[in-house]
C-alpha positions as CSV (number, residue, x, y, z in Angstrom):
1,M,75.3,78.3,73.1
2,K,75.4,77.6,76.7
3,R,78.7,79.6,77.2
4,L,77.1,82.5,75.5
5,Y,74.2,82.4,77.8
6,R,76.3,82.2,81.0
7,W,78.4,85.1,79.6
8,V,75.4,87.2,78.8
9,M,73.9,86.5,82.4
10,A,77.1,87.2,84.1
11,I,77.4,90.6,82.3
12,H,73.8,91.3,83.2
13,I,74.4,90.5,86.9
14,M,77.4,92.9,87.0
15,L,75.4,95.6,85.5
16,I,72.5,95.2,88.1
17,W,75.1,95.1,90.9
18,A,77.0,98.3,89.6
19,K,73.6,100.2,89.5
20,S,72.6,99.2,93.0
21,K,75.9,99.9,94.4
22,P,75.7,103.3,96.2
23,Q,78.1,106.1,95.3
24,T,79.9,107.1,98.5
25,K,83.0,108.7,97.2
26,P,82.6,112.3,95.7
27,H,83.9,113.1,92.2
28,K,87.2,114.6,92.1
29,C,85.9,118.0,91.0
30,E,83.5,118.1,94.0
31,E,86.4,117.1,96.3
32,R,88.7,120.0,95.0
33,A,85.8,122.4,95.4
34,L,85.1,121.2,98.9
35,I,88.9,121.6,99.9
36,E,89.0,125.1,98.3
37,V,86.0,126.1,100.4
38,L,87.6,124.7,103.5
39,I,90.7,126.5,102.8
40,L,89.0,129.8,102.4
41,E,87.0,129.3,105.7
42,A,90.2,128.4,107.6
43,V,92.0,131.5,106.1
44,Q,89.1,133.8,106.8
45,A,89.0,132.5,110.5
46,N,92.9,132.9,110.9
47,P,94.8,134.7,108.1
48,K,98.1,133.5,109.7
49,A,97.2,129.8,109.2
50,T,99.7,127.6,107.7
51,Q,99.0,124.8,105.3
52,S,100.3,122.4,107.9
53,E,97.6,123.7,110.4
54,I,94.8,123.4,108.0
55,M,95.9,119.9,106.9
56,Q,95.8,118.8,110.6
57,T,92.4,120.3,111.4
58,S,90.8,119.2,108.2
59,G,92.3,115.6,108.0
60,K,93.1,116.1,104.2
61,S,96.5,115.2,102.7
62,K,99.3,117.8,102.6
63,R,99.2,117.4,98.8
64,A,95.6,118.1,98.5
65,I,95.8,121.3,100.6
66,Q,98.8,122.5,98.7
67,D,97.0,122.0,95.3
68,G,94.0,123.8,96.8
69,F,96.1,126.7,97.8
70,A,97.8,126.7,94.4
71,S,94.4,126.7,92.6
72,L,93.0,129.5,94.6
73,Q,96.0,131.6,94.0
74,A,95.9,130.9,90.3
75,K,92.1,132.0,90.1
76,G,93.1,135.2,91.9
77,V,90.8,134.4,95.0
78,L,93.7,133.9,97.4
79,M,96.7,136.1,98.0
80,R,99.8,136.0,100.3
81,E,101.0,139.3,101.8
82,G,104.3,139.5,103.5
83,S,106.9,137.0,104.1
84,K,106.7,133.2,104.4
85,M,107.1,133.3,108.3
86,N,105.2,136.5,109.1
87,G,102.7,137.1,106.2
88,L,99.1,136.8,106.0
89,W,96.7,135.3,103.5
90,I,94.1,137.7,101.9
91,V,90.9,136.3,100.3
92,K,90.1,138.7,97.5
93,G,87.0,137.2,96.0
94,N,84.8,134.1,95.7
95,I,85.2,130.9,93.9
96,E,83.6,130.8,90.5
């Protein structure tokens, strides 16, 4: 009986601690949306911006920026016009 009481109290304390712990990290969906908005703002400011430039100015990982570009292109919001070296990014619409 004593073991059960200790076990129940330990779980109770963990649940109270988990509820009181502040949530500082945004959810993955929110983080992706923020990256997409960041990409759109950067591209509107400089249509010749590269993924590497956006990565350096934003502080996000290269993979996160690549995924953001791929997601925006799949949604039809962002389009590349021209070649890889001399092309421009064109924003066609808003994120839904």
